[in-house]
C-alpha positions, 0 to 999 in steps of 0.5 A, spaced: 532 479 525 531 472 527 528 467 523 524 461 526 525 454 522 517 454 520 518 460 516 519 460 509 525 459 505 523 463 499 519 469 498 517 474 492 514 481 491 511 483 485 510 491 483 504 492 478 507 499 476 504 504 471 510 503 466 513 496 467 511 490 472 517 487 476 517 481 480 523 479 485 524 472 488 529 471 494 531 466 498 531 468 506 536 464 510 537 463 517 540 469 519 534 473 516 538 475 510 535 476 503 539 473 497 535 475 490 535 469 486 530 471 480 528 478 477 523 479 471 521 485 468 516 486 463 514 493 460 506 493 460 505 500 459 499 500 463 499 507 465 499 509 457 493 505 456 488 509 460 483 512 456 480 519 457 475 517 461 480 514 466 479 506 464 484 501 463 484 500 455 482 493 453 489 492 450 493 494 456 489 490 460 490 484 456 498 486 456 498 486 464 494 479 465 498 476 459 504 478 463 502 476 470 500 469 467 507 468 465 509 471 472 504 466 476 509 460 473 514 462 478 509 463 484 505 456 484 510 453 489 510 459 494 505 458 499 500 464 502 503 469 506 510 469 502 508 473 496 506 480 496 503 484 490 502 491 490 499 496 485 501 503 484 498 509 481 495 507 475 491 501 479 489 507 484 486 511 479 483 507 474 476 507 475 475 499 472 481 497 476 477 492 481 475 488 475 483 487 473 485 486 480 480 480 481 482 477 474 489 478 476 488 475 483 485 468 480 492 468 475 497 469 481 493 465 486 495 471 491 492 477 493 493 484 490 494 490 494 493 497 491 497 502 496 496 509 497 502 514 494 505 515 501 505 507 502 508 506 496 513 512 498 515 508 505 516 502 501 521 505 496 525 508 502 525 501 506 528 498 499 533 504 498 535 504 506 537 496 506 542 498 500 549 497 501 550 504 497 547 508 503 550 512 508 549 515 514 545 521 515 539 524 512 537 522 505 532 525 500 530 519 496 526 520 489 523 515 485 520 517 478 515 511 476 510 511 470 504 515 473 507 518 480 513 521 483 515 519 490 519 524 495 522 521 501 526 524 507 529 519 512 534 517 516 537 510 517 531 505 516 526 510 518 522 515 513 520 521 516 517 525 510 513 522 504 510 525 498 507 522 492 506 527 486 502 526 480 507 526 475 511 520 472 515 518 466 508 515 462 503 521 464 508 526 462 510 523 456 503 522 454 501 529 455 507 533 452 510 528 447 505 523 445 506 524 438 514 522 439 516 530 437 521 533 442 522 540 441 525 545 446 518 548 447 515 542 449 521 540 454 520 547 457 513 546 458 514 539 461 519 541 466 515 547 468 509 542 469 513 538 473 516 544 477 509 546 479 507 540 481 513 539 486 513 547 488 507 546 494 511 541 498 518 543 496 520 547 502 520 540 506 525 537 501 529 542 499 537 541 500 538 544 507 534 538 509 538 532 507 545 530 506 545 526 500 540 525 494 539 518 492 534 516 486 532 509 484 527 505 479 527 505 472 527 512 469 533 514 474 537 508 472 536 509 465 538 516 465 544 514 469 546 509 464 545 513 458 549 519 461 555 515 463 555 511 457 556 518 453 561 520 458 557 526 461 558 524 468 561 518 471 558 518 478 550 518 479 547 523 475 548 530 475 544 536 473 549 538 468 548 531 465 541 532 465 541 538 461 546 535 456 541 529 455 535 534 454 539 538 449 541 531 445 534 529 445 531 536 442 537 535 437 534 528 435 527 531 434 523 525 435 524 519 439 524 514 433 531 518 432 534 517 438 540 514 438 543 513 445 548 508 447 544 504 453 537 506 451 533 500 451 527 500 445 522 499 451 524 506 454 524 510 448 517 512 448 517 514 456 524 517 456 522 524 454 517 525 460 521 522 465 527 526 464 523 532 464 520 530 471 527 529 473 530 536 471 524 539 475 526 535 481 533 537 480 531 545 479 526 545 484 529 542 490 536 545 488 540 538 487 546 538 483 548 531 484 544 524 485 547 518 487 543 512 484 540 506 488 539 499 485 534 497 490 527 500 490 519 498 491 520 491 490 526 490 495 522 494 500 516 490 499 520 484 501 523 487 507 516 489 509 514 482 508 520 479 512 518 484 518 511 481 518 513 474 518 517 475 524 512 479 527 514 486 526 509 489 523 509 496 521 501 496 521 501 494 528 505 500 530 500 505 525 494 503 529 498 504 536 500 511 533 493 513 531 490 510 537 495 515 541 494 521 536 486 521 537 486 519 544 483 513 544 481 510 551 486 504 551 483 500 557 476 500 553 480 498 547 483 493 550 477 490 554 474 489 547 480 487 543 480 481 548 473 479 548 473 480 540 479 475 540 476 470 544 470 470 540 475 469 534 478 463 536 471 460 537 469 462 530 476 461 526 474 454 524 467 454 522 468 461 519 474 459 516 478 465 518 486 466 518 491 470 522 490 476 517 483 476 519 485 476 526 489 482 526 484 486 522 479 484 528 484 486 533 486 493 530 478 494 529 477 493 536 483 498 538 480 503 534 473 502 534 472 509 538 477 513 534 471 518 532 469 520 539 474 525 538 470 529 533 463 528 536 460 523 540 454 523 536 455 518 530 462 517 532 462 511 528 461 514 522 467 519 524 471 514 525 470 510 519 472 517 515 478 518 519 480 511 518 479 511 510 482 517 509 488 517 514 495 516 512 496 509 516 503 506 514 503 499 512 496 498 510 493 497 503 487 501 500 483 495 501 485 493 508 484 501 510 477 500 507 475 494 511 478 497 517 474 503 516 468 499 514 468 495 521 468 501 525 462 504 521 458 498 522 460 496 529 454 499 532 447 500 530 445 499 523 449 493 519 450 497 513 450 491 508 452 495 502 458 498 505 461 491 505 459 490 498 463 496 496 469 492 498 473 488 494 470 481 493 475 477 497 474 481 503 466 481 503 464 475 506 470 475 511 468 482 513 461 481 515 463 475 519 469 479 523 463 485 524 459 480 527 464 478 532 466 486 533 459 488 534 458 482 540 465 484 543 463 492 543 456 490 546 459 486 552 463 492 554 458 497 553 458 498 561 465 500 560 467 497 567 473 493 569 468 487 570 470 481 567 466 478 562 465 471 563 467 465 558 461 465 553 460 459 548 460 461 541 457 456 536 456 457 529 453 454 523 453 458 517 449 465 519 446 462 525 450 464 531 448 461 538 451 464 545 451 460 551 452 465 557 453 462 564 447 460 569 444 466 571 449 471 568 444 474 563 439 475 569 444 479 573 446 483 567 439 486 564 442 491 560 446 486 556 440 482 555 436 488 552 442 490 548 442 482 545 435 483 544 436 489 540 442 486 536 438 480 534 434 485 530 440 489 527 443 482 525 437 479 522 436 485 517 443 483 515 442 476 514 444 473 520 440 469 526 442 470 533 440 466 539 442 467 546 441 463 552 
């Protein structure tokens, strides 16, 4: 991994988990090696603050923002592009998460990505795979978070199968042990619920599909620490040690009476549910022993960020894979991409567009016809549906929504409401990128290899002027007719298009 002198010396990642918020700061040396220089963890219990209607309770919201206010002090000196912040299960499911994210972004000064469960799994595996304790061969990686559990099978640095299940230490504890009582019957029900959640996808993750099992993150590390301190096992976590911990918790009868060495106070409330989920994983997947990694999602975020900095972005590979899988016309996609980038270069300064916007526009151009494999009629709608719902490694939910919205609006009606549904920071940028994509697609509607001439683009706010070479439009009457029709579409969207 090569690093150029212009690249940052320090990078950071924040994981807005359902139980805790974590921040990790690392130094990036000339060889591309990451050296951790700071870690912070605060037990926010965001998932425990979800109301019955699926909203973040004001107290949980306040705890989260107060924590990020403290984190922001460490990030103030870091420039854009050097910090990645992701929200996981609770922010995926909370119906009012958009407001929290908007306020949190103002505090941090960096964007927050809400990532899908399988993307979370990919990043978890990436962090574990870079750990020194990993071995050769296929491995199963298990991460029990506050609201979800991720299962991944991979080899080397590549994850092959990824699943995210709605079972976590916070959600399970809240459902089965909310009053603090721990009985054998409650534990049995919690374990069975975990097993039922895992069962539909279990065959892919059974023990004959991997050579070693690795656990990571807070729940599994806490259980490892406790079982080692009690002398129930001396390496990783064993099934027998889980049963002994279960019996000790049932004997205590209540979380307030749990007296276990290495059990931290802020872990007590969610330990019963976390243990039940882990027992469910062991029993359903036939695991006898699991090694424990010190690295997980935060480290995976850092390695993924370094990849982006060094122009090795998994999102580009995801776009290429999707284009191949859906048999996109590569020649047409390339023509539109080239013209879109030419227009982008002219619009970059007046419309204040950055390199991230350039990437999104390029990917939208490459995939704008992805819906043709469903049907030619309304193919832009089919394409938007595919991109909004597809498993696209590397993309956050907000980025996928923007990509889908651009594809939805690259032809015919310009749906302003679709952009209003995006997160606030992407709305204006999204509309502007859409204009550039629409013009690029229009210029290549004939699907021929004819070279599009150099076109002068001048912008003043929402006023767009295109200047074509002399006599070119008179020789391309269909393009001229398309531009006249486009004037009407863009006018309804609040833009004014002129051409000559």
